[in-house]
Each structure stands twice: as C-alpha cells, then as structure tokens.
C-alpha positions in Angstrom: -32.8 4.2 -38.1 -35.2 3.6 -35.2 -35.5 5.9 -32.2 -36.1 4.1 -28.9 -37.4 6.2 -26.1 -36.7 5.1 -22.5 -39.7 7.0 -21.2 -42.6 8.7 -22.9 -42.2 12.3 -24.0 -42.8 14.7 -21.2 -46.0 16.7 -21.6 -47.9 19.5 -19.9 -44.8 21.2 -18.5 -45.9 24.8 -17.9 -42.4 26.0 -16.9 -40.8 24.6 -20.0 -43.4 26.0 -22.3 -43.2 29.5 -20.7 -39.4 29.4 -21.0 -39.5 28.4 -24.6 -42.0 31.1 -25.6 -39.5 33.8 -24.5 -37.2 33.0 -27.3 -37.7 34.4 -30.8 -36.1 31.4 -32.5 -37.5 28.3 -30.9 -36.7 25.6 -33.5 -33.4 24.5 -31.9 -34.7 24.6 -28.4 -35.5 21.3 -26.7 -35.5 19.8 -23.2 -31.7 19.7 -23.1 -31.6 23.5 -23.8 -34.0 24.0 -20.9 -31.8 21.9 -18.6 -28.7 23.8 -19.7 -30.4 27.2 -19.0 -32.6 26.6 -16.0 -31.7 23.5 -14.0 -29.1 23.3 -11.2 -26.9 20.2 -11.1 -27.1 20.0 -7.3 -30.9 19.8 -7.5 -30.8 17.0 -10.1 -28.2 15.2 -8.0 -30.4 15.5 -4.8 -33.5 14.3 -6.7 -31.5 11.2 -7.9 -32.2 9.9 -4.4 -35.8 9.5 -5.4 -34.8 7.6 -8.6 -32.2 5.5 -6.9 -33.2 5.2 -3.3 -31.5 3.5 -0.3 -33.2 0.4 1.0 -33.5 -1.4 4.3 -33.7 -5.2 4.4 -35.6 -6.4 7.4 -37.4 -9.6 8.3 -37.0 -10.8 4.6 -38.6 -7.6 3.3 -37.1 -4.7 1.3 -38.1 -1.3 2.3 -37.4 2.3 1.3 -34.8 3.7 3.7 -36.6 7.1 3.7 -39.8 5.5 5.1 -38.4 2.9 7.4 -38.2 2.8 11.2 -38.8 0.0 13.6 -42.0 1.7 14.8 -43.4 2.1 11.3 -42.4 -1.5 10.4 -44.2 -2.8 13.4 -47.3 -0.8 12.7 -47.4 -1.9 9.0 -46.8 -5.6 9.8 -49.8 -5.4 12.2 -52.0 -3.7 9.7 -51.0 -6.3 7.1 -51.8 -9.2 9.6 -48.2 -10.4 9.2 -48.3 -10.5 5.4 -44.8 -9.4 4.3 -45.7 -8.4 0.8 -48.6 -6.3 2.0 -46.3 -4.8 4.7 -43.8 -3.8 1.9 -46.7 -2.3 -0.1 -47.9 -0.2 2.8 -44.5 0.9 4.1 -43.0 1.7 0.7 -45.7 4.0 -0.6 -44.6 7.5 -1.7 -47.3 10.1 -2.3 -45.7 12.3 -4.9 -47.5 15.5 -3.7 -45.7 15.1 -0.4 -42.3 15.0 -2.1 -42.6 18.6 -3.2 -43.4 21.8 -1.3 -44.8 25.1 -2.2 -42.8 25.3 -5.5 -45.0 22.7 -7.0 -48.4 24.5 -6.5 -48.7 25.5 -10.2 -47.6 22.1 -11.6 -50.3 20.1 -13.3 -51.5 16.7 -11.9 -50.4 15.1 -15.2 -46.8 16.1 -14.5 -47.0 14.4 -11.1 -48.3 11.3 -12.7 -45.6 11.3 -15.3 -43.0 11.7 -12.6 -44.4 8.7 -10.7 -44.1 6.7 -13.9 -40.5 7.7 -14.3 -39.7 6.9 -10.7 -41.4 3.6 -11.2 -39.3 2.8 -14.2 -36.1 3.6 -12.2 -37.2 1.6 -9.2 -37.8 -1.4 -11.4 -34.2 -1.2 -12.6 -32.6 -0.6 -9.3 -34.5 -3.3 -7.5 -33.5 -5.8 -10.2 -29.9 -4.7 -9.9 -29.7 -4.7 -6.1 -31.9 -7.7 -5.4 -31.6 -10.0 -8.5 -32.9 -13.0 -6.5 -36.2 -11.3 -5.7 -39.2 -10.4 -7.9 -40.9 -7.1 -7.3 -44.1 -5.4 -8.4 -43.7 -1.6 -8.7 -47.2 0.0 -8.8 -48.0 3.6 -9.8 -51.5 4.6 -8.9 -53.6 7.7 -9.4 -56.8 6.6 -7.7 -59.6 9.0 -6.8 -59.4 7.6 -3.2 -55.7 8.6 -2.8 -54.1 12.0 -2.3 -52.8 12.4 -5.8 -50.5 9.9 -7.6 -48.5 7.5 -5.6 -46.0 4.8 -6.1 -45.0 1.7 -4.1 -43.3 -1.6 -4.5 -43.5 -5.1 -2.9 -42.2 -8.6 -3.5 -44.3 -11.1 -5.3 -44.3 -14.9 -4.9 -44.1 -17.0 -1.8 -42.7 -14.9 1.1 -42.2 -15.5 4.8 -40.9 -13.3 7.6 -37.2 -13.6 7.9 -35.1 -13.2 11.0 -33.8 -10.0 12.5 -34.8 -6.4 11.8 
C-alpha cells in the first residue's frame, strides 16, 4: 500500500495543538477529530469561495471576481503598459493576511504560507477545469518586500487584449 497525500501535512497549528493537549488519550485524535469537534460547516463552506473562486473574463483575461472592477482593471492595464498577462498578475493578487481579521493575530506566518500553497493547488485545478484552452501560472510568494504571503495567477503564452469588458 502507498499513501498519496494531496497536500503536505499541516504544521505549526497552535489551535490544533492546544486542543489536542486537553485530552488525556490523544492517540486516536487527528485533524478529522479536530474538525468534528471545533469547526463549523458554514465557515468551511464560506471559505470554499477562496478555494474555488468566481472569475470575470474581460478583454481576453481571466480575473478573480472578488478583485475585479472596471476601474481596477483600467488601472492595472495602465500599470502593466497593456500587457495582459501582467495585468492579470497585478489584479489577481490576494494578500493572505488581508483575508483574515483579528481572529488570525496569533496564527504563525508558516500557517499563512501553507494556506497560500493550498489555495494555489486548488486554483490550479479550478482554472484548468474552467478554462481548459488556457495555460496559467499560479504563483505563491513570501517575499520580504511584500506584506506576508500572497498568491496570484496569470496566463502564459502569447496573449492579446480581447474585445469587450
């Protein structure tokens, strides 16, 4: 038998470790036990919008619905000097620290990076499913110059501005 993990094991989760320590018998406890005891289905369902986002197709580009407006598109296309791929890269960026509010203050930076990688894995799948004729690059970054981990996607290959927004 061979176990195949879809994503790397989750590490450095303070809430899970604290929860597990409260039990005298811990050998049968796992992530699924934690989900059963601590997680709300409606929160998971709402967060699935980050994993499987809505998209806007405009001018030949594919953009995150949560980030898109005509004004933002026009600003990004100007910053990118008309380069559609660069426009997608700019407009589609999600800074993971900005997704969560005060409840994430005690969460380690490593957890945010792991989460970006999971979102990236999901975006690769959904982009391939929804746009099989296009090729995308999904990038997760944790650069010192940025405000924490971020994720973006953009098309690769020859692109040109399409018609209509």
